[in-house]
N, C-alpha and C positions, 0 to 999 in steps of 0.2 A: 290173555296175551297183552303186552304193552309195547308201545312204540316210543323210541327215544327221538324226540324232535331235535331240530338243529340247535335250539337254545339249550339243550341238555335235559329238558324236562321230559317226564314220562306222561303219556296219555293212553287211554284204553284203545285197543285196536278196533277200528271200525271198517269192516269190509266194504260198506257202502261208499266210502270215499274213493276206494280203488275203482269200484264199478262206475261211479260217476265220472271219474277222470277218463276211463276207457270209453265210456259212452260219448263224452264230449269229443274225443278224438275221432270216433266214427262219424259223428255229426258234422265235423269240420270237413269231412270228405263226402258229405251228403249221403251218408249211409245210416241205416237204422239196424243195430245189432239185435238179434233175438235174445230172449232171456237165457236160452240154453247156451248161446255163444258167450255171453257175459259170464255165466256160471262156470263154463269150461276154462275161460281165461283166468278167472279168479282162483279156481282150484289149482291151476298150474302155478300161479304165483305163490299161493299159500303152501304148496308142496315143497318148494325150494326154501321157504322161510323157516321151516321147522328146525328147531334146535339151534338157531342162530340168535345172536343179539340183534334184534330188529331195529333198523333205523329207517327214516324216511327215504334216504338215498338208496338203500338196499331194495326197498319195495319198488321204487321207480325203475331201478335197473332190471328187476325181475318182470315188471310189466312190459318193458321194451323187449326183453328176451322172449317172453311168451307170445307176444304179438308177432314177432318175426318167425318163431318156430311153427306157429299155426297158420302162417301164410298171409297174414294181414300186413303186407309190407308198406302200403301207402298209409295205413292207419298208424303203423309204428313210426313212420316219418312224422306224421301229424303230432303224435304223442311226444316225440323228441323235440319238435319245435315248440310245443306247448310247455314242456318242461324247461326249455331254454328261456322262454318268455317269462315264466314264473320266477326263474333265477334272476333275471334282469330286474324284475319288479322288486324282488327282495333286496337286491343290492342297492337299488335307489333308496329304499326305505332305510337301510342300514347306514348309507352315506349321510342322510339327514340326521338320523338319531345320534350317530357318532359325533357329528359336528356340534350338535346342540348339547350332547352329553346327557340325553334324557331318553332312556329306553321306554318309558311309559307313553311316549308319543306314538309308538308303533301301532296300536290299534286304530288310532285316528288316521294314520297314513294308509293302513290296510283298507279302511272304510272308503277313503277317498279314491283309492285305486279301483275298488269294486263298483263305485257309483259314477265315476267320470271316465269317459273314453280315454284310454291311455295314449292314443295317437295324438289327440288334441291337447291333452293335459298330462304329459309325461312327468313323473316326479324326477326323472333324470334331468330335465330342463330346469326344474325348480331347484335341484341341488346345485347346479352350475351357477344359476342366478344368485342363490343364497350364499354361495362361497364368496361372491364379490362384496357382500354386505357384512360378512363376519370379520370382526377385528380382534386382535389379541387383547386379552384382559376383560372381554365382555363377560358379564355374569349371565346366569341362566335366563333371566327375564329379558335381557337385552338381546340374547341370541334368538329367543322366540319372536321378539319384535322384528328382528332382522328377517326371519322366515316369513312373517306376515308381509313385510315390505317387499320381499322378493316375489311373493305371490301377486301382490298388487301390480308390480312392474310388468308382469306377464300378461295382464289384461289387454285384450285387443278385440276388435270387431269380430274376428274369426274365433276367438277363444274368450268369450265374456265370463264364463263360469269360474275363471280364476278368482273372481271376486267372492264367489261362494266358498271356494277353497280357502281363501284368506280368512273368511269368517269362521271356518272350522278351527283354524289355528288360533284366532282371537278368542273364540269360545273356550278352547282348551287352556289357553294361557290364563283367562279369567277364572276358570274353575280351579285351576291349580293354585292361584293366589287366594281364592275364596276358601279352599280347604285349609290352607295355612292360617287364615284369619279366624276360621271357626275353631280350629284347634287351640289357638292362642286365647280365645275367649271361653274355652271349655264347653262349646256347643257341639253336641253329638248327634242330634237329630232335628227333625222339623219342629217338633213341639218345643224343644229347648230354644230353637231360633225364634219362635213366636214369643216366648217368654222374654227373651233378651230384647226384642224389638219393642215389646210393651213397656219393659223397664226403661228403655231409652226414650219413651214417649213418641215413638214413630208409628206404633200401632195402637189402636184403642183397646183398653182393658176389657171391653165388652166381649172380645173374642174369647178370652180365657174364662169369662163369666158364663158364657153360653155353650162352650164346647169342652168336652173332657179331653185329657191328654190322648186317649186312644182314638177319639174321633179326629183329632188334629193329625195324628200319625197316619190314620187311614186316608185323610184328605191328601196327604203327600203322595200316596200311591196312585192317585188319580192324575197327577201331573205327568204329561208326556214330554220327557226331556228330548225326544227325537225331533220335536218341532223346532228346537234351536237350530237344526240343520237347514231350516228354510231361510235363515237370515243371509243377506249379503253383508260384506264387510262394512260398507258405509252405514247400513241400517243398524247393525249390532254395535258399531263404534259409537253412533249417536245415542243409542239407548243406554249404553254403559256410562258414557260421559254425562248424560243429562239426568239419569234417574238412579244410578247405582252408587 
């Protein structure tokens, strides 16, 4: 069974996603559902989905209906509120992506929403601030710079982590430019990057003399890209300007 996502893409059906969404709704009402209750609700949802072209919206509609029919009225209300909240989060992401005209930014925005409290760091506020900085005729790089500036403008004593969010966008912008630079130079992996840097005299040739291509490619797998998320904007901006 496959599910058609809002983007139009298909993905494999995962019943655990339905169960987790229902469980969260119970927990928001300080209730703990039994496994048999969750199984019964899932079975009710799946029964109605048979023979249909399944979409995310249809699944959510059937979850609401099953909760109501089985008497979990307060949980159904919590699920509806949860669904509405998720819709607003998605709309905020879409507003920013559409303004920048860069759909590839979506995963970065999703990660920000999952890691930062939405009440203190709402992307809806960022979208409004961002709109004030965007000017006609801006290219993609300039629009990303405007998004970074908008994030910085939101920094306050009560919301200091907007600087970390600004760093996420700066890191995204840098890696987007880096990918283009690597393609232009015909560099496809870490080993080829080392070769290029040695040819430019930036790295010592002893690296290539003492390590095989496979060893250097393995070394790349040890790099934890997630540590880039620890930067603040000022720290990452200084690093890029001084050393990159």
